Backbone as XML, in Angstrom:
<?xml version="1.0"?>
<chain id="A" units="angstrom">
  <residue number="1" name="MET">
    <atom name="N" x="143.110" y="109.298" z="93.276"/>
    <atom name="CA" x="141.914" y="109.053" z="92.496"/>
    <atom name="C" x="142.196" y="109.410" z="91.047"/>
  </residue>
  <residue number="2" name="VAL">
    <atom name="N" x="141.733" y="108.599" z="90.126"/>
    <atom name="CA" x="141.951" y="108.812" z="88.699"/>
    <atom name="C" x="140.974" y="109.849" z="88.183"/>
  </residue>
  <residue number="3" name="ALA">
    <atom name="N" x="141.469" y="110.763" z="87.370"/>
    <atom name="CA" x="140.624" y="111.808" z="86.797"/>
    <atom name="C" x="139.741" y="111.235" z="85.693"/>
  </residue>
  <residue number="4" name="THR">
    <atom name="N" x="138.517" y="111.752" z="85.613"/>
    <atom name="CA" x="137.591" y="111.366" z="84.558"/>
    <atom name="C" x="137.854" y="112.229" z="83.336"/>
  </residue>
  <residue number="5" name="PRO">
    <atom name="N" x="138.261" y="111.640" z="82.193"/>
    <atom name="CA" x="138.511" y="112.478" z="81.015"/>
    <atom name="C" x="137.198" y="112.976" z="80.411"/>
  </residue>
  <residue number="6" name="ILE">
    <atom name="N" x="137.185" y="114.209" z="79.979"/>
    <atom name="CA" x="136.031" y="114.798" z="79.322"/>
    <atom name="C" x="136.246" y="114.627" z="77.820"/>
  </residue>
  <residue number="7" name="VAL">
    <atom name="N" x="135.216" y="114.182" z="77.104"/>
    <atom name="CA" x="135.404" y="113.838" z="75.704"/>
    <atom name="C" x="134.798" y="114.829" z="74.728"/>
  </residue>
  <residue number="8" name="ARG">
    <atom name="N" x="134.137" y="115.873" z="75.199"/>
    <atom name="CA" x="133.635" y="116.893" z="74.283"/>
    <atom name="C" x="133.801" y="118.260" z="74.915"/>
  </residue>
  <residue number="9" name="ASN">
    <atom name="N" x="133.654" y="119.273" z="74.117"/>
    <atom name="CA" x="133.815" y="120.631" z="74.623"/>
    <atom name="C" x="132.548" y="121.078" z="75.344"/>
  </residue>
  <residue number="10" name="TYR">
    <atom name="N" x="132.705" y="121.470" z="76.577"/>
    <atom name="CA" x="131.630" y="122.026" z="77.391"/>
    <atom name="C" x="131.916" y="123.512" z="77.505"/>
  </residue>
  <residue number="11" name="ASP">
    <atom name="N" x="131.637" y="124.246" z="76.405"/>
    <atom name="CA" x="132.164" y="125.597" z="76.262"/>
    <atom name="C" x="131.172" y="126.713" z="76.545"/>
  </residue>
  <residue number="12" name="SER">
    <atom name="N" x="130.043" y="126.410" z="77.206"/>
    <atom name="CA" x="129.090" y="127.448" z="77.599"/>
    <atom name="C" x="128.314" y="126.970" z="78.819"/>
  </residue>
  <residue number="13" name="LEU">
    <atom name="N" x="127.636" y="127.900" z="79.496"/>
    <atom name="CA" x="126.827" y="127.507" z="80.650"/>
    <atom name="C" x="125.784" y="126.462" z="80.269"/>
  </residue>
  <residue number="14" name="SER">
    <atom name="N" x="125.126" y="126.679" z="79.128"/>
    <atom name="CA" x="124.065" y="125.758" z="78.719"/>
    <atom name="C" x="124.591" y="124.375" z="78.336"/>
  </residue>
  <residue number="15" name="ALA">
    <atom name="N" x="125.860" y="124.271" z="77.994"/>
    <atom name="CA" x="126.464" y="122.992" z="77.619"/>
    <atom name="C" x="127.428" y="122.474" z="78.675"/>
  </residue>
  <residue number="16" name="ALA">
    <atom name="N" x="127.342" y="123.002" z="79.897"/>
    <atom name="CA" x="128.282" y="122.635" z="80.964"/>
    <atom name="C" x="128.238" y="121.142" z="81.258"/>
  </residue>
  <residue number="17" name="PHE">
    <atom name="N" x="129.402" y="120.567" z="81.552"/>
    <atom name="CA" x="129.476" y="119.177" z="81.987"/>
    <atom name="C" x="128.765" y="119.068" z="83.330"/>
  </residue>
  <residue number="18" name="ASN">
    <atom name="N" x="127.807" y="118.151" z="83.439"/>
    <atom name="CA" x="127.021" y="118.008" z="84.662"/>
    <atom name="C" x="127.709" y="117.057" z="85.629"/>
  </residue>
  <residue number="19" name="VAL">
    <atom name="N" x="128.341" y="117.620" z="86.648"/>
    <atom name="CA" x="128.991" y="116.837" z="87.693"/>
    <atom name="C" x="127.929" y="116.159" z="88.554"/>
  </residue>
  <residue number="20" name="GLY">
    <atom name="N" x="126.755" y="116.783" z="88.689"/>
    <atom name="CA" x="125.706" y="116.266" z="89.562"/>
    <atom name="C" x="125.896" y="116.795" z="90.969"/>
  </residue>
  <residue number="21" name="GLU">
    <atom name="N" x="125.375" y="116.047" z="91.937"/>
    <atom name="CA" x="125.543" y="116.451" z="93.335"/>
    <atom name="C" x="127.001" y="116.239" z="93.728"/>
  </residue>
  <residue number="22" name="LEU">
    <atom name="N" x="127.616" y="117.292" z="94.246"/>
    <atom name="CA" x="129.015" y="117.201" z="94.651"/>
    <atom name="C" x="129.086" y="117.057" z="96.164"/>
  </residue>
  <residue number="23" name="GLU">
    <atom name="N" x="129.571" y="115.914" z="96.608"/>
    <atom name="CA" x="129.884" y="115.700" z="98.017"/>
    <atom name="C" x="131.105" y="114.805" z="98.032"/>
  </residue>
  <residue number="24" name="GLY">
    <atom name="N" x="132.196" y="115.332" z="98.532"/>
    <atom name="CA" x="133.460" y="114.622" z="98.452"/>
    <atom name="C" x="134.273" y="115.165" z="97.291"/>
  </residue>
  <residue number="25" name="VAL">
    <atom name="N" x="135.129" y="114.314" z="96.715"/>
    <atom name="CA" x="136.090" y="114.733" z="95.705"/>
    <atom name="C" x="135.693" y="114.219" z="94.325"/>
  </residue>
  <residue number="26" name="ALA">
    <atom name="N" x="135.831" y="115.077" z="93.318"/>
    <atom name="CA" x="135.639" y="114.689" z="91.919"/>
    <atom name="C" x="136.821" y="115.232" z="91.119"/>
  </residue>
  <residue number="27" name="ASN">
    <atom name="N" x="137.372" y="114.421" z="90.230"/>
    <atom name="CA" x="138.533" y="114.789" z="89.434"/>
    <atom name="C" x="138.223" y="114.690" z="87.950"/>
  </residue>
  <residue number="28" name="TYR">
    <atom name="N" x="138.702" y="115.673" z="87.195"/>
    <atom name="CA" x="138.479" y="115.717" z="85.751"/>
    <atom name="C" x="139.753" y="116.185" z="85.064"/>
  </residue>
  <residue number="29" name="SER">
    <atom name="N" x="139.948" y="115.745" z="83.819"/>
    <atom name="CA" x="141.072" y="116.182" z="82.997"/>
    <atom name="C" x="140.532" y="116.646" z="81.657"/>
  </residue>
  <residue number="30" name="ASP">
    <atom name="N" x="141.104" y="117.721" z="81.120"/>
    <atom name="CA" x="140.678" y="118.219" z="79.818"/>
    <atom name="C" x="141.751" y="119.157" z="79.292"/>
  </residue>
  <residue number="31" name="PHE">
    <atom name="N" x="141.373" y="120.008" z="78.345"/>
    <atom name="CA" x="142.281" y="120.885" z="77.618"/>
    <atom name="C" x="141.592" y="122.227" z="77.394"/>
  </residue>
  <residue number="32" name="VAL">
    <atom name="N" x="142.351" y="123.319" z="77.492"/>
    <atom name="CA" x="141.905" y="124.625" z="77.000"/>
    <atom name="C" x="143.036" y="125.225" z="76.187"/>
  </residue>
  <residue number="33" name="GLY">
    <atom name="N" x="142.649" y="125.950" z="75.140"/>
    <atom name="CA" x="143.633" y="126.571" z="74.268"/>
    <atom name="C" x="142.928" y="127.305" z="73.152"/>
  </residue>
  <residue number="34" name="SER">
    <atom name="N" x="143.654" y="127.552" z="72.085"/>
    <atom name="CA" x="143.104" y="128.355" z="70.985"/>
    <atom name="C" x="141.894" y="127.701" z="70.324"/>
  </residue>
  <residue number="35" name="SER">
    <atom name="N" x="141.794" y="126.384" z="70.334"/>
    <atom name="CA" x="140.655" y="125.709" z="69.708"/>
    <atom name="C" x="139.518" y="125.413" z="70.695"/>
  </residue>
  <residue number="36" name="ASP">
    <atom name="N" x="139.745" y="125.642" z="71.968"/>
    <atom name="CA" x="138.752" y="125.347" z="73.017"/>
    <atom name="C" x="139.065" y="126.266" z="74.196"/>
  </residue>
  <residue number="37" name="THR">
    <atom name="N" x="138.557" y="127.493" z="74.153"/>
    <atom name="CA" x="138.980" y="128.523" z="75.107"/>
    <atom name="C" x="138.300" y="128.449" z="76.467"/>
  </residue>
  <residue number="38" name="ASN">
    <atom name="N" x="137.153" y="127.755" z="76.573"/>
    <atom name="CA" x="136.398" y="127.671" z="77.828"/>
    <atom name="C" x="135.886" y="126.262" z="78.059"/>
  </residue>
  <residue number="39" name="ASP">
    <atom name="N" x="135.933" y="125.814" z="79.302"/>
    <atom name="CA" x="135.263" y="124.588" z="79.728"/>
    <atom name="C" x="134.444" y="124.926" z="80.972"/>
  </residue>
  <residue number="40" name="TYR">
    <atom name="N" x="133.176" y="124.496" z="80.983"/>
    <atom name="CA" x="132.283" y="124.757" z="82.106"/>
    <atom name="C" x="131.858" y="123.442" z="82.752"/>
  </residue>
  <residue number="41" name="TYR">
    <atom name="N" x="131.762" y="123.461" z="84.085"/>
    <atom name="CA" x="131.303" y="122.325" z="84.874"/>
    <atom name="C" x="130.168" y="122.824" z="85.764"/>
  </residue>
  <residue number="42" name="ARG">
    <atom name="N" x="129.087" y="122.052" z="85.849"/>
    <atom name="CA" x="127.948" y="122.419" z="86.692"/>
    <atom name="C" x="127.836" y="121.394" z="87.818"/>
  </residue>
  <residue number="43" name="PHE">
    <atom name="N" x="127.615" y="121.877" z="89.049"/>
    <atom name="CA" x="127.423" y="120.970" z="90.177"/>
    <atom name="C" x="126.388" y="121.549" z="91.126"/>
  </residue>
  <residue number="44" name="THR">
    <atom name="N" x="125.808" y="120.679" z="91.929"/>
    <atom name="CA" x="124.864" y="121.117" z="92.950"/>
    <atom name="C" x="125.363" y="120.703" z="94.326"/>
  </residue>
  <residue number="45" name="LEU">
    <atom name="N" x="125.004" y="121.507" z="95.298"/>
    <atom name="CA" x="125.248" y="121.207" z="96.706"/>
    <atom name="C" x="123.890" y="121.090" z="97.373"/>
  </residue>
  <residue number="46" name="ASN">
    <atom name="N" x="123.664" y="119.996" z="98.084"/>
    <atom name="CA" x="122.385" y="119.809" z="98.762"/>
    <atom name="C" x="122.347" y="120.438" z="100.143"/>
  </residue>
  <residue number="47" name="SER">
    <atom name="N" x="123.494" y="120.892" z="100.628"/>
    <atom name="CA" x="123.556" y="121.579" z="101.918"/>
    <atom name="C" x="124.745" y="122.526" z="101.904"/>
  </residue>
  <residue number="48" name="ALA">
    <atom name="N" x="124.768" y="123.424" z="102.876"/>
    <atom name="CA" x="125.914" y="124.330" z="103.008"/>
    <atom name="C" x="127.182" y="123.489" z="103.105"/>
  </residue>
  <residue number="49" name="SER">
    <atom name="N" x="128.228" y="123.925" z="102.389"/>
    <atom name="CA" x="129.440" y="123.116" z="102.296"/>
    <atom name="C" x="130.686" y="123.982" z="102.246"/>
  </residue>
  <residue number="50" name="SER">
    <atom name="N" x="131.788" y="123.382" z="102.660"/>
    <atom name="CA" x="133.106" y="123.957" z="102.425"/>
    <atom name="C" x="133.541" y="123.428" z="101.062"/>
  </residue>
  <residue number="51" name="PHE">
    <atom name="N" x="133.759" y="124.350" z="100.133"/>
    <atom name="CA" x="134.096" y="123.987" z="98.754"/>
    <atom name="C" x="135.522" y="124.398" z="98.457"/>
  </residue>
  <residue number="52" name="SER">
    <atom name="N" x="136.218" y="123.565" z="97.704"/>
    <atom name="CA" x="137.546" y="123.943" z="97.208"/>
    <atom name="C" x="137.737" y="123.331" z="95.827"/>
  </residue>
  <residue number="53" name="LEU">
    <atom name="N" x="138.593" y="123.992" z="95.059"/>
    <atom name="CA" x="138.984" y="123.433" z="93.766"/>
    <atom name="C" x="140.455" y="123.674" z="93.566"/>
  </residue>
  <residue number="54" name="LEU">
    <atom name="N" x="141.054" y="122.799" z="92.781"/>
    <atom name="CA" x="142.459" y="122.902" z="92.393"/>
    <atom name="C" x="142.533" y="122.650" z="90.900"/>
  </residue>
  <residue number="55" name="LEU">
    <atom name="N" x="143.124" y="123.588" z="90.180"/>
    <atom name="CA" x="143.404" y="123.448" z="88.753"/>
    <atom name="C" x="144.916" y="123.271" z="88.641"/>
  </residue>
  <residue number="56" name="SER">
    <atom name="N" x="145.353" y="122.098" z="88.208"/>
    <atom name="CA" x="146.787" y="121.786" z="88.213"/>
    <atom name="C" x="147.175" y="121.078" z="86.918"/>
  </residue>
  <residue number="57" name="GLY">
    <atom name="N" x="148.474" y="120.747" z="86.820"/>
    <atom name="CA" x="148.972" y="120.051" z="85.641"/>
    <atom name="C" x="149.068" y="120.940" z="84.421"/>
  </residue>
  <residue number="58" name="LEU">
    <atom name="N" x="149.181" y="122.233" z="84.633"/>
    <atom name="CA" x="149.205" y="123.201" z="83.526"/>
    <atom name="C" x="150.602" y="123.305" z="82.924"/>
  </residue>
  <residue number="59" name="ASN">
    <atom name="N" x="150.673" y="123.498" z="81.604"/>
    <atom name="CA" x="151.947" y="123.835" z="80.970"/>
    <atom name="C" x="151.842" y="125.154" z="80.211"/>
  </residue>
  <residue number="60" name="ALA">
    <atom name="N" x="150.721" y="125.848" z="80.374"/>
    <atom name="CA" x="150.504" y="127.214" z="79.872"/>
    <atom name="C" x="149.559" y="127.881" z="80.870"/>
  </residue>
  <residue number="61" name="ASP">
    <atom name="N" x="149.202" y="129.117" z="80.621"/>
    <atom name="CA" x="148.405" y="129.880" z="81.586"/>
    <atom name="C" x="146.908" y="129.697" z="81.355"/>
  </residue>
  <residue number="62" name="ALA">
    <atom name="N" x="146.257" y="129.026" z="82.302"/>
    <atom name="CA" x="144.801" y="128.897" z="82.332"/>
    <atom name="C" x="144.331" y="129.401" z="83.685"/>
  </residue>
  <residue number="63" name="ASP">
    <atom name="N" x="143.138" y="129.948" z="83.725"/>
    <atom name="CA" x="142.570" y="130.490" z="84.951"/>
    <atom name="C" x="141.232" y="129.820" z="85.225"/>
  </residue>
  <residue number="64" name="VAL">
    <atom name="N" x="140.657" y="130.104" z="86.398"/>
    <atom name="CA" x="139.422" y="129.439" z="86.793"/>
    <atom name="C" x="138.525" y="130.411" z="87.548"/>
  </residue>
  <residue number="65" name="GLN">
    <atom name="N" x="137.212" y="130.255" z="87.367"/>
    <atom name="CA" x="136.219" y="131.062" z="88.072"/>
    <atom name="C" x="135.173" y="130.145" z="88.698"/>
  </residue>
  <residue number="66" name="LEU">
    <atom name="N" x="134.653" y="130.554" z="89.842"/>
    <atom name="CA" x="133.493" y="129.940" z="90.458"/>
    <atom name="C" x="132.318" y="130.864" z="90.188"/>
  </residue>
  <residue number="67" name="LEU">
    <atom name="N" x="131.238" y="130.320" z="89.604"/>
    <atom name="CA" x="130.080" y="131.107" z="89.191"/>
    <atom name="C" x="128.840" y="130.662" z="89.951"/>
  </residue>
  <residue number="68" name="ASN">
    <atom name="N" x="127.905" y="131.595" z="90.168"/>
    <atom name="CA" x="126.630" y="131.222" z="90.789"/>
    <atom name="C" x="125.698" y="130.619" z="89.741"/>
  </residue>
  <residue number="69" name="SER">
    <atom name="N" x="124.473" y="130.307" z="90.132"/>
    <atom name="CA" x="123.546" y="129.599" z="89.245"/>
    <atom name="C" x="123.138" y="130.401" z="88.015"/>
  </residue>
  <residue number="70" name="SER">
    <atom name="N" x="123.299" y="131.725" z="88.063"/>
    <atom name="CA" x="122.973" y="132.535" z="86.883"/>
    <atom name="C" x="124.215" y="132.887" z="86.068"/>
  </residue>
  <residue number="71" name="GLY">
    <atom name="N" x="125.374" y="132.369" z="86.464"/>
    <atom name="CA" x="126.596" y="132.578" z="85.695"/>
    <atom name="C" x="127.413" y="133.778" z="86.103"/>
  </residue>
  <residue number="72" name="SER">
    <atom name="N" x="127.035" y="134.447" z="87.203"/>
    <atom name="CA" x="127.823" y="135.589" z="87.689"/>
    <atom name="C" x="129.021" y="135.086" z="88.493"/>
  </residue>
  <residue number="73" name="VAL">
    <atom name="N" x="130.143" y="135.781" z="88.368"/>
    <atom name="CA" x="131.377" y="135.371" z="89.037"/>
    <atom name="C" x="131.269" y="135.598" z="90.542"/>
  </residue>
  <residue number="74" name="ILE">
    <atom name="N" x="131.520" y="134.545" z="91.321"/>
    <atom name="CA" x="131.608" y="134.643" z="92.774"/>
    <atom name="C" x="133.037" y="134.985" z="93.162"/>
  </residue>
  <residue number="75" name="THR">
    <atom name="N" x="133.984" y="134.245" z="92.591"/>
    <atom name="CA" x="135.405" y="134.479" z="92.837"/>
    <atom name="C" x="136.205" y="133.806" z="91.729"/>
  </residue>
  <residue number="76" name="SER">
    <atom name="N" x="137.478" y="134.165" z="91.637"/>
    <atom name="CA" x="138.324" y="133.587" z="90.602"/>
    <atom name="C" x="139.742" y="133.405" z="91.120"/>
  </residue>
  <residue number="77" name="SER">
    <atom name="N" x="140.522" y="132.641" z="90.371"/>
    <atom name="CA" x="141.941" y="132.469" z="90.639"/>
    <atom name="C" x="142.679" y="132.707" z="89.326"/>
  </residue>
  <residue number="78" name="THR">
    <atom name="N" x="143.643" y="133.631" z="89.357"/>
    <atom name="CA" x="144.343" y="134.039" z="88.140"/>
    <atom name="C" x="145.857" y="134.087" z="88.353"/>
  </residue>
  <residue number="79" name="ALA">
    <atom name="N" x="146.408" y="133.026" z="88.937"/>
    <atom name="CA" x="147.861" y="132.959" z="89.123"/>
    <atom name="C" x="148.525" y="132.999" z="87.750"/>
  </residue>
  <residue number="80" name="GLY">
    <atom name="N" x="149.713" y="133.531" z="87.668"/>
    <atom name="CA" x="150.396" y="133.674" z="86.387"/>
    <atom name="C" x="151.057" y="132.399" z="85.904"/>
  </residue>
  <residue number="81" name="GLY">
    <atom name="N" x="151.287" y="132.328" z="84.614"/>
    <atom name="CA" x="152.029" y="131.225" z="84.016"/>
    <atom name="C" x="151.358" y="129.890" z="84.228"/>
  </residue>
  <residue number="82" name="ALA">
    <atom name="N" x="152.158" y="128.875" z="84.436"/>
    <atom name="CA" x="151.653" y="127.513" z="84.603"/>
    <atom name="C" x="151.411" y="127.161" z="86.068"/>
  </residue>
  <residue number="83" name="ALA">
    <atom name="N" x="151.347" y="128.165" z="86.941"/>
    <atom name="CA" x="151.091" y="127.928" z="88.366"/>
    <atom name="C" x="149.685" y="127.370" z="88.559"/>
  </residue>
  <residue number="84" name="SER">
    <atom name="N" x="149.538" y="126.484" z="89.527"/>
    <atom name="CA" x="148.229" y="125.930" z="89.850"/>
    <atom name="C" x="147.293" y="127.023" z="90.351"/>
  </residue>
  <residue number="85" name="GLU">
    <atom name="N" x="146.018" y="126.831" z="90.113"/>
    <atom name="CA" x="144.976" y="127.760" z="90.558"/>
    <atom name="C" x="144.190" y="127.104" z="91.685"/>
  </residue>
  <residue number="86" name="ARG">
    <atom name="N" x="143.802" y="127.904" z="92.701"/>
    <atom name="CA" x="143.066" y="127.375" z="93.849"/>
    <atom name="C" x="141.938" y="128.319" z="94.233"/>
  </residue>
  <residue number="87" name="ILE">
    <atom name="N" x="140.809" y="127.735" z="94.618"/>
    <atom name="CA" x="139.692" y="128.493" z="95.182"/>
    <atom name="C" x="139.170" y="127.701" z="96.374"/>
  </residue>
  <residue number="88" name="SER">
    <atom name="N" x="138.934" y="128.382" z="97.486"/>
    <atom name="CA" x="138.295" y="127.791" z="98.662"/>
    <atom name="C" x="137.220" y="128.754" z="99.114"/>
  </residue>
  <residue number="89" name="ARG">
    <atom name="N" x="136.056" y="128.208" z="99.430"/>
    <atom name="CA" x="134.922" y="129.081" z="99.734"/>
    <atom name="C" x="133.841" y="128.293" z="100.471"/>
  </residue>
  <residue number="90" name="SER">
    <atom name="N" x="133.160" y="128.921" z="101.405"/>
    <atom name="CA" x="131.955" y="128.341" z="101.997"/>
    <atom name="C" x="130.792" y="128.688" z="101.082"/>
  </residue>
  <residue number="91" name="LEU">
    <atom name="N" x="129.991" y="127.683" z="100.731"/>
    <atom name="CA" x="128.867" y="127.885" z="99.820"/>
    <atom name="C" x="127.581" y="127.367" z="100.450"/>
  </residue>
  <residue number="92" name="THR">
    <atom name="N" x="126.471" y="128.008" z="100.119"/>
    <atom name="CA" x="125.162" y="127.529" z="100.544"/>
    <atom name="C" x="124.684" y="126.456" z="99.566"/>
  </residue>
  <residue number="93" name="ALA">
    <atom name="N" x="123.618" y="125.777" z="99.924"/>
    <atom name="CA" x="123.034" y="124.781" z="99.020"/>
    <atom name="C" x="122.607" y="125.474" z="97.729"/>
  </residue>
  <residue number="94" name="GLY">
    <atom name="N" x="122.739" y="124.789" z="96.603"/>
    <atom name="CA" x="122.328" y="125.365" z="95.332"/>
    <atom name="C" x="123.154" y="124.834" z="94.184"/>
  </residue>
  <residue number="95" name="MET">
    <atom name="N" x="122.976" y="125.460" z="93.017"/>
    <atom name="CA" x="123.703" y="125.074" z="91.809"/>
    <atom name="C" x="124.803" y="126.093" z="91.534"/>
  </residue>
  <residue number="96" name="TYR">
    <atom name="N" x="125.948" y="125.588" z="91.078"/>
    <atom name="CA" x="127.111" y="126.422" z="90.800"/>
    <atom name="C" x="127.774" y="125.935" z="89.512"/>
  </residue>
  <residue number="97" name="TYR">
    <atom name="N" x="128.628" y="126.792" z="88.983"/>
    <atom name="CA" x="129.431" y="126.462" z="87.806"/>
    <atom name="C" x="130.894" y="126.761" z="88.105"/>
  </residue>
  <residue number="98" name="VAL">
    <atom name="N" x="131.762" y="126.020" z="87.440"/>
    <atom name="CA" x="133.195" y="126.318" z="87.404"/>
    <atom name="C" x="133.539" y="126.559" z="85.939"/>
  </residue>
  <residue number="99" name="ARG">
    <atom name="N" x="134.250" y="127.642" z="85.676"/>
    <atom name="CA" x="134.727" y="127.948" z="84.323"/>
    <atom name="C" x="136.247" y="127.863" z="84.319"/>
  </residue>
  <residue number="100" name="VAL">
    <atom name="N" x="136.796" y="126.987" z="83.490"/>
    <atom name="CA" x="138.235" y="126.914" z="83.243"/>
    <atom name="C" x="138.452" y="127.565" z="81.892"/>
  </residue>
  <residue number="101" name="TYR">
    <atom name="N" x="139.377" y="128.518" z="81.830"/>
    <atom name="CA" x="139.549" y="129.225" z="80.560"/>
    <atom name="C" x="141.012" y="129.517" z="80.261"/>
  </residue>
  <residue number="102" name="GLN">
    <atom name="N" x="141.293" y="129.589" z="78.974"/>
    <atom name="CA" x="142.633" y="129.891" z="78.488"/>
    <atom name="C" x="142.952" y="131.358" z="78.763"/>
  </residue>
  <residue number="103" name="PHE">
    <atom name="N" x="144.136" y="131.601" z="79.315"/>
    <atom name="CA" x="144.648" y="132.970" z="79.376"/>
    <atom name="C" x="145.667" y="133.167" z="78.269"/>
  </residue>
  <residue number="104" name="SER">
    <atom name="N" x="146.614" y="132.224" z="78.157"/>
    <atom name="CA" x="147.559" y="132.234" z="77.037"/>
    <atom name="C" x="148.104" y="130.832" z="76.826"/>
  </residue>
  <residue number="105" name="GLY">
    <atom name="N" x="148.312" y="130.490" z="75.577"/>
    <atom name="CA" x="148.854" y="129.175" z="75.243"/>
    <atom name="C" x="147.803" y="128.078" z="75.281"/>
  </residue>
  <residue number="106" name="ASN">
    <atom name="N" x="148.256" y="126.881" z="75.027"/>
    <atom name="CA" x="147.410" y="125.684" z="75.035"/>
    <atom name="C" x="147.874" y="124.784" z="76.164"/>
  </residue>
  <residue number="107" name="THR">
    <atom name="N" x="146.934" y="124.222" z="76.926"/>
    <atom name="CA" x="147.333" y="123.389" z="78.050"/>
    <atom name="C" x="146.287" y="122.333" z="78.385"/>
  </residue>
  <residue number="108" name="ASN">
    <atom name="N" x="146.775" y="121.155" z="78.739"/>
    <atom name="CA" x="145.944" y="120.165" z="79.408"/>
    <atom name="C" x="145.834" y="120.618" z="80.857"/>
  </residue>
  <residue number="109" name="TYR">
    <atom name="N" x="144.833" y="120.102" z="81.559"/>
    <atom name="CA" x="144.700" y="120.446" z="82.973"/>
    <atom name="C" x="144.022" y="119.315" z="83.730"/>
  </residue>
  <residue number="110" name="ASN">
    <atom name="N" x="144.216" y="119.344" z="85.037"/>
    <atom name="CA" x="143.508" y="118.468" z="85.977"/>
    <atom name="C" x="142.705" y="119.379" z="86.895"/>
  </residue>
  <residue number="111" name="LEU">
    <atom name="N" x="141.432" y="119.088" z="87.041"/>
    <atom name="CA" x="140.542" y="119.868" z="87.900"/>
    <atom name="C" x="140.040" y="118.966" z="89.012"/>
  </residue>
  <residue number="112" name="THR">
    <atom name="N" x="140.289" y="119.375" z="90.253"/>
    <atom name="CA" x="139.801" y="118.653" z="91.420"/>
    <atom name="C" x="138.790" y="119.523" z="92.135"/>
  </residue>
  <residue number="113" name="LEU">
    <atom name="N" x="137.567" y="119.014" z="92.281"/>
    <atom name="CA" x="136.509" y="119.689" z="93.018"/>
    <atom name="C" x="136.278" y="118.929" z="94.313"/>
  </residue>
  <residue number="114" name="ASN">
    <atom name="N" x="136.046" y="119.654" z="95.403"/>
    <atom name="CA" x="135.838" y="119.014" z="96.700"/>
    <atom name="C" x="134.790" y="119.787" z="97.475"/>
  </residue>
  <residue number="115" name="ALA">
    <atom name="N" x="133.787" y="119.096" z="97.985"/>
    <atom name="CA" x="132.756" y="119.722" z="98.814"/>
    <atom name="C" x="132.516" y="118.860" z="100.040"/>
  </residue>
  <residue number="116" name="THR">
    <atom name="N" x="132.573" y="119.496" z="101.203"/>
    <atom name="CA" x="132.321" y="118.822" z="102.461"/>
    <atom name="C" x="131.198" y="119.555" z="103.165"/>
  </residue>
  <residue number="117" name="PRO">
    <atom name="N" x="130.073" y="118.873" z="103.463"/>
    <atom name="CA" x="128.981" y="119.546" z="104.165"/>
    <atom name="C" x="129.498" y="120.197" z="105.444"/>
  </residue>
  <residue number="118" name="SER">
    <atom name="N" x="129.045" y="121.418" z="105.707"/>
    <atom name="CA" x="129.589" y="122.178" z="106.843"/>
    <atom name="C" x="128.656" y="122.223" z="108.033"/>
  </residue>
  <residue number="119" name="GLY">
    <atom name="N" x="127.667" y="121.345" z="108.075"/>
    <atom name="CA" x="126.777" y="121.272" z="109.241"/>
    <atom name="C" x="127.527" y="120.762" z="110.451"/>
  </residue>
  <residue number="120" name="PRO">
    <atom name="N" x="126.923" y="120.846" z="111.614"/>
    <atom name="CA" x="127.615" y="120.409" z="112.827"/>
    <atom name="C" x="127.884" y="118.904" z="112.808"/>
  </residue>
  <residue number="121" name="PRO">
    <atom name="N" x="129.139" y="118.478" z="113.020"/>
    <atom name="CA" x="129.472" y="117.059" z="112.948"/>
    <atom name="C" x="128.939" y="116.260" z="114.122"/>
  </residue>
  <residue number="122" name="ASP">
    <atom name="N" x="128.548" y="116.926" z="115.205"/>
    <atom name="CA" x="128.110" y="116.208" z="116.392"/>
    <atom name="C" x="126.604" y="115.992" z="116.454"/>
  </residue>
  <residue number="123" name="GLY">
    <atom name="N" x="125.852" y="116.468" z="115.474"/>
    <atom name="CA" x="124.415" y="116.282" z="115.470"/>
    <atom name="C" x="123.680" y="117.143" z="116.478"/>
  </residue>
  <residue number="124" name="ALA">
    <atom name="N" x="124.361" y="118.129" z="117.055"/>
    <atom name="CA" x="123.743" y="118.948" z="118.097"/>
    <atom name="C" x="122.812" y="120.010" z="117.537"/>
  </residue>
  <residue number="125" name="GLY">
    <atom name="N" x="122.832" y="120.236" z="116.254"/>
    <atom name="CA" x="122.007" y="121.285" z="115.674"/>
    <atom name="C" x="122.735" y="122.603" z="115.687"/>
  </residue>
  <residue number="126" name="ASP">
    <atom name="N" x="122.283" y="123.526" z="114.828"/>
    <atom name="CA" x="122.977" y="124.802" z="114.745"/>
    <atom name="C" x="122.056" y="125.987" z="115.019"/>
  </residue>
  <residue number="127" name="SER">
    <atom name="N" x="120.910" y="125.721" z="115.629"/>
    <atom name="CA" x="119.998" y="126.791" z="116.041"/>
    <atom name="C" x="119.133" y="126.281" z="117.174"/>
  </residue>
  <residue number="128" name="LEU">
    <atom name="N" x="118.368" y="127.175" z="117.817"/>
    <atom name="CA" x="117.482" y="126.735" z="118.906"/>
    <atom name="C" x="116.454" y="125.730" z="118.413"/>
  </residue>
  <residue number="129" name="SER">
    <atom name="N" x="115.941" y="125.919" z="117.222"/>
    <atom name="CA" x="114.899" y="125.026" z="116.724"/>
    <atom name="C" x="115.435" y="123.639" z="116.335"/>
  </residue>
  <residue number="130" name="THR">
    <atom name="N" x="116.738" y="123.513" z="116.083"/>
    <atom name="CA" x="117.290" y="122.208" z="115.706"/>
    <atom name="C" x="118.197" y="121.638" z="116.783"/>
  </residue>
  <residue number="131" name="ALA">
    <atom name="N" x="118.177" y="122.203" z="117.992"/>
    <atom name="CA" x="119.029" y="121.731" z="119.085"/>
    <atom name="C" x="118.687" y="120.294" z="119.458"/>
  </residue>
  <residue number="132" name="ARG">
    <atom name="N" x="119.697" y="119.529" z="119.849"/>
    <atom name="CA" x="119.492" y="118.154" z="120.284"/>
    <atom name="C" x="118.754" y="118.133" z="121.616"/>
  </residue>
  <residue number="133" name="ASN">
    <atom name="N" x="117.777" y="117.237" z="121.743"/>
    <atom name="CA" x="117.019" y="117.074" z="122.979"/>
    <atom name="C" x="117.758" y="116.098" z="123.864"/>
  </residue>
  <residue number="134" name="TRP">
    <atom name="N" x="118.232" y="116.569" z="125.038"/>
    <atom name="CA" x="119.008" y="115.721" z="125.957"/>
    <atom name="C" x="118.137" y="115.072" z="127.022"/>
  </residue>
  <residue number="135" name="ALA">
    <atom name="N" x="116.832" y="115.267" z="126.945"/>
    <atom name="CA" x="115.931" y="114.678" z="127.952"/>
    <atom name="C" x="116.033" y="113.161" z="127.925"/>
  </residue>
  <residue number="136" name="ARG">
    <atom name="N" x="115.998" y="112.543" z="129.110"/>
    <atom name="CA" x="116.078" y="111.081" z="129.192"/>
    <atom name="C" x="114.796" y="110.519" z="129.690"/>
  </residue>
</chain>
């Protein structure tokens, strides 16, 4: 899948790039460095999901954080150097942010976001109140 290039700096929570509802894979390319130290992405999940992200294509050290709707850090990835960064997490429905930030140097990057709803694939329900009725 081709990455969507970002054409302006999304350098704060209030100016975050709006991914919209995330279900499946979304790819983005941008830059962080001395002239643009932070990039923020905002997305929503309409149901509990298995979420993962990959920050790759680095030629300097950039790191990534997953933030909740108020901007508090849920988890981060801080591999050294130009190593790719990865986060995998089960998330509830709601709004989230991803922060890509410069640690040292200037670098282009590719960001892949992926969310897969984690409800039961068989439609059987996940509680007594949502159990499938087998009556014929």
